N, C-alpha and C positions, 0 to 999 in steps of 0.2 A: 414592917414595911406597909406604907399606906396603900390601900387598893385604889385603882383608878376609878373615878366617878363613872357610873354607868351612863350610857347614852339615854336620855329621856327626851321624848318629843313632846312639845307643848305648843299650843293647846291640843287636847285630844280630839277636838272637833274643829277642823279648819273650815272657815266659812268665807264668804265674800267680803266680810269686814275684818278679817285677820290682817294685821300689819306684818310686814316682812322685814327681816334683817338678813344680811349675807356676810359670810366670811370667805375671802378670796385668797387663794394660795396655790402654789405649785411645788410640792404636792399638798393635799389637804387631809390625807388619811390620818395624820398625826394631830390634827387640831382638837383641842379640848373645849373650845368656846361653846359649841352646841350643848355639851353635857353639863355646862355650868349655867349658861344664860337661859336655856329653855326651862329648866326647873325654876329659875328665878322668875321668869314670866308667869309660870303657873302659880307660884307662891303669892305673887303680887296681884293675881287675878287679871293679868294683862293678856288680851287676845292678840298674841304675836308669836312668831316663830323665827328662829335663826337657822339658816340652811348653809351647808358648805358648797362652795362653787370652785371647781378645779379649772384654772385658766393658766395657760402658759404665757411667758412674758410677751411674746409677739402678738398676743390677742388681748392683753390686759386693758389697754386704753379703750379698745372697742367695747369690751364687756363692761368696763366701769361706766363708760358714758351711757350705754344701754340701760344699765341698772338704775342710774340716777334719773333717767327719764320715767321710771316707773313711779306712779303717784302713790302707791301703797307701800313703797320702800322707805323706811325711816332711818336706817343706819347700815353702815358697812364697816366690817372689821377686815384688816389686811395683815397677812402673814407673809413669810418668805415666798418669793424674792421681790415682792411688789411694793415695799414700803416707801422707797424713794420715788418710784413712779407715781404712787398715790399722792404724795406731797405736791408733785407738779400738776396734778389734775384737780386738786382741791381749789375751791374758790377763795378760801382764806384758811390760814393755819395759825396755831398758837405760837407764842415765842419759843416755848420748849420744843415744839416740833420743828420750827425753823432752825434752831440751834443744832438739833439732831440731823436735820436734812431728810427726815422721814416721818410718816404718820402710820399709825396702826388702827385708828378709829376715825370715822367720819359720820357726822349727823346732818340731816336735812334741817335747815333753819326755817322759820315761818315764812320767810320771803323766797324760799326755794333754793337758796345758796347752800353749798356743802362746806362745812367747817371741819378741818382736820386737827387731830390731837395725837399725841404719842404718850402712851402710858407704860411702855415697856421699861423705860428707865426707872421711873418712880416705883413701879411694881417690883422690879428686881431689887432695888435698894431697900424697900420695906421688907422683903423676904430675907435679904442678907442680914439686916439689922435685927429682925425678930429671931433669927437663928443665933444671935449673939456675936455677929461679926461686923461691928460698926466700921464704916469705911473712913471715918475721920482720921486724918494724919497717916493713913496707910499708903504704902507703895503698891500699886496695882498694875498688873499686866493684863491687857484685854486683847484677845485674839478675835479679829473680825471687825471690819469697819462698815458693815452693811446696815440695814435698817435697825435691827435690834442692837447691834454693837454701838451704833451712833447714839441711840437714845440712852443706853446704859452708860456710855462715856460721859455724856452731859450730866446725867443724874449723879454719877459718882463724884464728879468735880463739884457739883452743886452741894453735895453732902459733905464736902470737906476733905476728900482724898488729897494727900500731899503731893503725890506724883503719879501720873497716869501714862503708861507706855502702851501704845497701840501698835498692832502688827496686822498687816493685810497684804496679800500678794498683789492686789490692785493698787499700785502706788499712786495713781491719780486720785482714786477715791480716798485713799488714806490721807494724802496731802490736803485734799479739800476739807476733810473732817477736822484735821488738826488746825487748819486755818480758821474754821468756824469756831472751834472751841477756844482758840487763842484770843478771839475777840471778846469773849466773856470771862475767861480765866487765864490771863496772860502768863505764859511760862510754865504752866502746870501740866500740859499735855505735849507729848512728843511721839513721833512715829519712828519705829526702828524695825529693820529687817531681822535683827538678832537681839531681842531684848535680854536684859540681865535677869533671867528667871531666878537665879540663886538669891537675888536681893528682894524678891517680891514677898509681900505679906498675903496677897490675894491674887489668884489668877482666874481669869474668866474665859470660858470658851463661848464665844458668840458667833461661831461659824456653824454651817450645817454638818460638819464632820462629826459623825457619831450616830446619825440617823440610820445609816445602813451598817450591817454587820461587817462589811469588808472595808469600811473607811479607815484611813490611817489615823493615828492619834494626833490631835491638833496642837499638842505641846509636849515638850520633853519632861515627864514627871520626875525622872531621876535627877534633874538639875535643881529641883525645888528644895528650899529649906524645909526641915522636918515639920514645922507647924504651919506651913503655908496652906491657906484655905483654897480649895479647888471647887469652882462653881461652873455649872453647865447650864445653858439656856434651853437645851433640847428637852422636849417633854415626852417624846415617845421614841425609843424606849425610855422609861423612867430612870433605870440604872444603866447609863451609857457605859461603853467600854472605858472611857476616861474616868468616870466616877468609880467604877469597880476597881480599876487599877490604883486609883488614888486611895481608896479605902484600904486596899491590901497593903499599901505603903504607910498607912497610919495618918493620912491627911484628913483634916476636917473637910466635909463636902457640903455642897448645896445643890439640890435637885432643881431642874428647870421648871417644874410645876409651881414652885413658889412664886415665880415671876407673874404667872397668870392668876394664881389664886388671889394675890393681893391687888389685882386690877378689877375684880368684880365690883367692888363698891365704887371704884372710880367710873366704871362703865355705867353703873346705876345712876350716878349723878350726871354724867355727860349726856346720856340719852334721855334724861329727865323722866326716868321710870316711876318716880314717886309723885310726879305732877299729874293730878287727875284729869287735867285738860289735854294731856298727851303731848308728843313732840311738837 
């Protein structure tokens, strides 16, 4: 079992010149970005620090606008449940973020505008592929049409999945996502209240279910085919109840940490951390 990366604060000496980054979520106790990006700042010799900001949905827009007014803030990461709201507040977004309907990273441009991007999907697909589970030609069931689920859905279709079935209790949100996906990949995504789990090659939990010990299982494992891959996007706990139960039944699994681990290099490029002139 891989140990979780320890929390490392960087730089060790914060001064008036230190640049700021923030990760916004509700909750934020589970976020791993500070333990990954702060050591990266230190290794690159960048005078910057990433801090967690706990903000509930009704205060998100106010906090977001306040943060973007800070002249020494260069970047924002966004986690549950704010990714769709962040897209609406960005000044501009990438085509991938627009297709997903959500952003999970924003950077300040030289002209002061904030550009949004979404790396959840490509990070997830890279982790899935590196683990030996290529999505090309596969039948996939994805639970959850929120920010992470939307990005993963777009990335799976872009990676060549044959059929993607999405399930979410918010039928309006589900319908909007399927419509966006259909504009880019006609006929390959559909929304269903009762997916055919027994036909799936890969199932993905992109819901918050599993973050708490008393959460119900997000999908019926007993309905899956024996070799169906079970993936979870939840990062803490690492071994969710879903993944523990799937392992006990003999299914190949994919931990949520892979989705973030494969985004670090993407963040490095997006935030221009290798540019000596700075953001």
